[in-house]
C-alpha positions, 0 to 999 in steps of 0.5 A: 264386862268383856271389853274390845271382844272384837280383838279377841283371838279365835282360840280365846273366842272358842273358850268364851263360847264354851263357857257360855254354852256349858256354864262352866269354867276351869280356873287357871291352875285348877283341875275341876270345872266350876259352875258359873251363872253370869250375865255377859256384857260385851263391847267392841268398836268393830263391825262384828258382822264384817269380822264374821264374814271375813273369818276373824270372829266366830259366827256361833259366838256372835249369835250367842252375844247378839241378844240385845244390841246398844249402839253408842255413837263416837265422841265426835258425834256427840260433842255437846256431851263433852263439857259434862264429860270433861268436868266428870273426869276432872273431878275424878282425877282431882279426887284420885290425886288429892287435889282440890277440884279444878276449874276449866277455862272455857277456851279448853272446851273450844279446843277440845271441840275442834279435835276429831277424837280418833281414840274416842272417850278413852283418849279424852280421859287420857288428855284430861288426866294429863291436864289435871296433873300439869295444871294449877288451880285452873286447867288452861289450853297450855295444859293440854297435849301439844296436839291442841296447842294451836292458835284459834282459827288455825284450822284442824289440830295437828302436831307442831314442828319438833323445833318448837321448844314448848313441844319438846318440853311437853313431850319430855313431861309426857315421857316422864309421866308414862315412865312413872305409870309403867314403873307403878305397874311393874311395866305390865303393859295391860295394867298400865294401858288400863290405868291410862285409859288407852288401848295396848296398841296405843301404849306400844306406839307411845313407848316406841315414840318416846324410846321407853324400854325396861332396863 
């Protein structure tokens, strides 16, 4: 599985194309090519035809990969699936952290439905992981990030002012949570982002926002 292949550099694209054409690769530190027989599944959130037209993606690699295309609508286009996805992630994170399975307050689903999910399913997964850690036996609206802490009917969700003490507290908790995950992965950005289910660029933005730096 090759995720976010649209973000791959042209140099890396050339190496992938060579492997697909020859069926051989050379391991890091190795000297002899190794024969491989694999089936490649590639995913991206970019329009690869446009990327090819603008010179950011190799046309020959695009045609190599574009054999069977599956289109997955963004989360905001299939909000009816949201409750099942939330319950799935809750069960997964409860199991991973040794918690008893937690219930989800119906008001949580309503708040989640009002969000436009620019980060798609990965953003949802990150939100639910945080909620599982922050909550008691039941996940409630106040366990969600500050972005969702709006009164019902108040319109589209947006961050509350920094003067709000509750927001400051949640930010401090999120900062501590990110720091813990970074330390668990020895400050490896790629592994930490993968563990959190977010993009490296989003993690870099969070590090900058929370002024997190390795000593």
